[in-house]
C-alpha positions, 0 to 999 in steps of 0.5 A: 500500500505504501508503494501505491501511495508513493506512486500517487505522490509522484503525480504531483508536479505543481501544487495549488492550495484550495482556499478554505474561506473567501470568495477567490481561488489562486489563479497565478501559477505557483513556482514549482520549486517553492513549498506550498506554505508560501501560498495563502492556503492553510490546513483545512482538513485531512487527506485520506485514501481508500482502496477500490475493488480493482486495486486502485486508490481514490483520494478524498478529504475531510474538512475540519468539523465535517463528519464525512469524507468527500471522495474525489474522482480519480479521473481527470486532472485537478480532481485527485488530492495527494498526500505522501502518507495516508490519513495524515493531516495536510493541506488539501491540494489538487493535482494539475499539470500547469504548462510553463509560460509561453517562451516566445512571449517571455520578454513582454509577459506581465503574468500568466493566469491559470483559471480552473477551466482549461479552455479559453475560447473568448476573453473580455476585459471590463471597461476599466481594465480591472477584470477579465472574463474567460469563456469556454464555449467550444464544447469540443470535448463534450464539456458544458460552456463555462465562465470565470471572472478574474481580477487582473490586479490579484490574479484571483478567480472570483466566486459568486453566491452560494456554492452549495446551491449552484453547479456552474456558471454558463455565461457572464457579462460586465456592465459598461460602467464596470460596476456590476456583473451578470452571471447565468448560473445553474442551480443544483436542484434544477433550473437556472437564473441570472444574478447581478452582483456589485463588483465592489463587494460582490453583493447580490443586488438583483435576480432574474428567474425564468422557467425558459432559462437554459439548464444545459450550457451549450456553445451558443449560450451567452449574455451581453450587458447592453450599454444602457446598463439597464438590459441584458441580451440573452442567447440560448440554444433550446434545441441543442444543435437543432439549428435555431437559437432564442435571442431575448432582451431582459429588463434589469429594472423589471426583472422580466423578459421584454421580447424573444426572437427565435432565429437561425442567426447567432449574435457575434458582436454588439456595437459600442453604443448598443444600437447595432447587433451583428449576427452570422448564420448558425455554424452548427447547422450550415452546409460546409460549402455554403457561403455565410451571410452576416446580418446587422440588426437593431436592438429593437426585436432584431429588425434588419438594417443591413446584410452581406454575404462573406466569401467564407463558408464559416465565420469564426470571429466577427466584431465592430470597430470602436467607432462602428464604421468597420466590421471585421470578419474572420473565417474559413473557406471550406472550398479553397481550404484557406482562412482570411480576414475581411474588412467591411464598411458599415452601414453601407456594407462594402468589402474594403480589404481582405487579409490572406496568407493564413495557414490555418483557421483564425480563432479570434480578432480584436481591434485596438482601442483607437481602432487603428490596429487589428490583432488576430490569433489562430491555429497557425500558431501566430499572433498578427498585428494589422495596420488598418490605415495602410491595410498592411501587416505590421508583424507577427509572433510565431509561437510553439502552440496555437492561441484561442482568444485575445482581448486588449484592455480599453486603455491599450496597456495590456493584451491577454491571450488565452489558449487550450492548455489553461493559460491566460498570458497577460502581456504589455500591449505596446511591447508585444506589438513592437516584438511583432514588428521586429520579427517582420523587419528581420524577416524571420520568426522565433521558429525560424520560418519566414512568415507569409505576409497577407496580400490583397487580391 
């Protein structure tokens, strides 16, 4: 038995302390050479093991004052506690193999965050730059959509409400004034609700309950706080990949649903003033060789304002520029097997420019706060910066692995990159852009491969 326990102990490469109190858990990667006592955790219970009928061991812990042991599943990272000796009092820890910080960003990296979720398909800064929402909506491995709210100052992940009553957060959105956060959470006894918390003290100030709110968190699920700070836009997939979604406008003043539209278009972006909503055809049901249509609608029951047909058969990113005069569309052409970024004027929806040269799909786009630069990340392991005035590529950084998401804080000070290994790399924006430009000017990337510059058709 001692030998088996030693084997389990050898699984630990890096430790995270699970907090016994408070509303935050540590998200910054610890130094693997520093003892766990360096962190803010404290002893909260007893590590225990029991032997299964197949000879394997399952770990568990008993918190101080509890009469029962919580046995954790041995399947999956981050779930099995480890101790060098059975039944020995110790800090309750969990195993999670953290990837190291991205080497190619070492010179511009401010910090690396490791939230509980290990996928980050979308990142959104609050308007004051103090908070970052990390969203997991890929469902690529059969997992539910989930979200995390992270403090940039402390690197901690915020928890909400009664953890005994809630089983997960499906979507989050921060108000335009950065004073409140809306959280769509699922209740363990059934149903779900949208709760609004005050960010200054995380106190619950209002709640919207509706029997039609989703209990299954699919990739189409999302909420957006409208710029008027009085309403929320909710997108739900009631049919679970059957093609259509429900888009609803919810009033925070009356805690009620104002209207709902059932459509086969999914919300992709909302203009800064909240007057326009950009939607694309539901990618879960569209034919692979069908060109994708984009519709720009109003917030008044999604009344159609303009539309255009992209040259792409799948749209992976779509967003308004800060002044809403340009729509950027990143997509993939299933016929030519090429990815590209299209720039469309708005409201007259004319194609202005197309950036080519991408070796694989583009995962995310972001405009700089001044609207002069466009940043992309994708499956070709690159971070690219485009000058929108000159319509040329400023430069690129080639990494050893792909990034899934990107966002720039509203002041243009920091840029955050998410990936599917659980990392969020928070970097100095100006320094990262300069690094990309240096790579372009020297005609070589960190990997030693000459980047393929975008060109105009």
